[in-house]
N, C-alpha and C positions, 0 to 999 in steps of 0.2 A: 503494499500500500502506500509507504514513503515515497518508493519509486515512481509511482503511479501518479502521486502529487505532485511530483518535479515534472513530468511529462507535461501535466496540465497546464502549469504555470507557463512553459515554454511555448507549447503549441499554441494555446488559445490566447494568451494575453497579448501577444504580437500585433492583434487585430482591434485592440481595443483603444479608446480614447475617453479618458486616461488610462494608461497601463496601470497594472495592478499594484504598482508600488503606490498607487493613490487610492486603494482599495483595502479594507482592513480584514476581510474575509472572502471565503472563497463562495458564502451564500451570496456577498456583492458580485462577485464575478459572473455567478450564474444569472443574478437579476439583470446585470448590465448586458449580458448575451443574449436574452429573452427580448430585452429592449432594440436588438438589431443596432447597436453600436459598433460601428467599424472602422477602421484604420484608414486615414485619407494621406495620401502621398503628398509632398510639396508640390510636385507637376501638376497634380489634380487641382490642388489649393489655388495654386496660380492661375489655373484657367478659370475657376469660379471667380475670381478676380477680374476677368478680362470680359466686362460688361457688354451686351448688345445694346448699342443705342437706337431707339423706336424713335423718338423726335429729341426737339433741342433739349429739352428738361426732362426726359422719360426714357427708362432703362429698362432692360428685362436682365434678370438673374436666374441662373440654374443651380443645383445644388448636386451632393455627390450622387453618383448611380448608385451605392449599395446602401444608402440611407433608407432607413424603413419607418422609425418613428419621427417624433416631433423634430424639426431643425435645431441644430446647434445654434445658441444665440450669438456667438461670436462671430460665426459665419453670415449671418445678418446683417451686424454691424459694420463688418468689415467691407462689405459689399456696398452698405449705404454710404460708408465714408468714400469709397472708391466714385460713387455716383456723383456724389456732391462735389469733390474735387475738381471733376470736370467741368464745372461749370465756374470755378474759381481759380482759374489758372494765374501761374505766377505768385500764387500766396500758398502757405504751408499751414496744416491742420494746427491747431493749439488746443481746441477742446471740444469734446462731443457730449451730449447728454440727451440718453435714448430711454423710451420704454417699452418694454414688452407687453403688447395688447392680447394677443390670442396665440395658440400654438401653430409653428409654420409647417405646411404638409410638403415634405420633401417630394411628391411626385407632381407638383405644381408649379410651374415656372412661377417669379414673383415679379410684380412690376414695382419698380421703383421710381416714384414721383418726386423730383426736386423743386423746391418753390427758392426763387432768388429773393431773399428779404431786404438786402443791402449791399451795396458795395461802397465803402467810404474810403477815405484816405489811406488807411492802414490794414482796415480789418473788412472781410466780408461775410455775411451771414447767410445761411442755409436752411431750410427745414426740409426734412425729408420723410415721406409715408411711404412704408414698404405694404403691397395690397397683394392678397391671394383670394380668388373666388369673390371678387369684389368687396372684400372687407379688410379693414386695415390691420395687420398683425405687428407691426411696428412703427415707431416714429422717433426721428431724431433731430435735435438742433445742432447744429455745428457752427464753428468760428474758425475762420481762417486769416491769418496776419502775415503781412508783408516782412519779411526779414529786417531785425531791428535789434541793435545793439543797447545795453543798458545794465543796471544793477545787478549784481548776483550773488546768491548766496544758496546753500543746500544743506539738507539734513546728511549728517555721515552715514555713509552703508554701513550693515552690521559686518562684525570682524568674521566674515566667512568665506571661505574658498570653492571654486568652481571645482567639481568632481574630477578625480582621476581617470583618463580614459579608460586605462586598462581595467579598473573598477565597473564599468557600466556595463550591465548586461546587454548582450546582443538584442533580446526583444524591445528593447527601448527605442531602437532605431527603426522600427516598422512604421513610424507615424510622421508628420509634416515637420512636429518638433520633438527634438529629444528633451525630456522633462526628469529632473532628478530633485526629488524633494529631500531635504535635509533633515537627517534624524528620521527616515521613514519608517523605520522598523519600530521605533517608540511609539510612533503616529499611527501605526496601525492597530495599536493595543485597543480594546473594548473599554479601557478605564479612561475617565474623564481627563482631560489635557487641557493646558492653558490655551485660551484662544489666538494662538498665532502658528504660523508655519511659514517656512523659507524654501522656497523652489526655485531652484536653477533651471533656466531653459536654454535653446537656440535651434535656429532652423536646422533641419536634416536634410541637406542639400545645398546647392547654388542659389542663392538668393541675388535677385536684380538688384544693381546700385540704382534705385529710384526711391527717393524719398517718401512718395506717395505709397508705393507697394510695400515699402519698410513698416511704415504708420500703420496701413492695414491690416499686416500681418501681427503686429503688436496688439491690436485693438482684438484681433482674433484671440490670441491665446491670452490675453488678460482676463477673459471669462471663463479661462480653466483653473480648476482647483478653488477659487475665490470664495465662493458662497458656503463650501466644506467647512471654512475655518470658523464659521458662527456655530457648528456645531459640535465643535471640539470639545467644549466643557461639558455637554451634556451626553456624551459617549456612556452607552450603558444603560441608559434612561427611556429610551425609545426603542421602537422596532423600526427598521430602516425600511422594511418592507411597507408598513402601514403609512409611511410620512410622504405628504406631498411637496414636492421641492419644485423650484421654477424659480428664475430670475425674472425680478418686476422691474427694475431700472439699473440703468449702469451709466458711469460719467466717467470722462479720462482728460487730463490734462498731458499735454506734451511739451516737454521744456527744452528739447535740443535734438540733433541726430544722433544716430546709432546705427550700428550693423549687426543684424541677427544673425550672422555666420559666427559670431562670438557669444559666449555664456552671459545671460542676463540672470540677475537676481531679484527674485519677486518676493518682496517681504511683505506679509499679509498678516492682519490684525482684526479682530472684531471686536468693536467697544461697547456693543448691545444686540441682545436677542429679547423681543419681546412681540406681544400681540400676535405670534406666528409669522413673525419678521426677523431674519439676520441681517445686521449692517456689518458690513465688512470694507476693509481699506487694505489699499496695496500700494506699496513705492517698487518702483522697477530701477534698477543700476545697473549699468555697464559693469563689467567684470573688473574694470579698473577704479570703480566708486562713482562715477558719476551720475547723478539722479537724472533719468531722462522721462519720466513718466509717473502720474500718481494716478489712483483708480479708486473709485467708491462705489459699491454696489449694495443693494438692498433685494432680499430674495424672500420668497415664502419658504416657510420649513413647518407646515402645519400636520399636526399629528392627527390622524383620522381613526 
């Protein structure tokens, strides 16, 4: 039996997003398999970001072929960012604020409508609505800025180092991103944990040297693992099978350029959980300590 368990971990986990390192039991693994979560290679993800333009402010977005259940929120956010950016040329994204309204259907292409709210001397504002079957499933406000120098300061990065390549299991290279959670063995425990975690990640493959694509990929990955931070203090007090979990809203601020072919540290914490909602925050650092983005997300964590 121990050998069979090892085979299960190697052969099945390679098809999961996130990988087993983010799930603290084989029961979680079985549940995830039933939900149809499958791997997504970087090449396919980049293809999904290449939107079809229908009209000047109207785009069509597609989804992973193997996806069976509701869409991953990070995908919809990244596609919405690409659509809005195509209407704000020569300016870079600095903030997004999105709301998840309905589950997305992976079998139906999404229509992305961009509203040009304002183009000022330094900033451009856009509003995006993503529609399926005539109903809005997601909306996002975005702000773009012309490059501008000014005052600077930042938080210090936690004193952590990227994983040693030789210690990364091969199955973690089956996805568009390689992700490695610091102290993941401790966090796999069913015992209550402090509401914080630290995740290293980088793209698994060649990344285009395009600031918009880099920002879209970062937004995509920022939705991964964040909400789980709010559940860490409550480990052992609920049945994961009976919990309803979904992202409600997501905000992100971009502070400067970065390269996703290098390791990034995602430092996450949760200041509050109440009213069946969990609030989480994230800081994203380059491997040499530069703070390049902040995130805040609130999600539904309802015990049924």
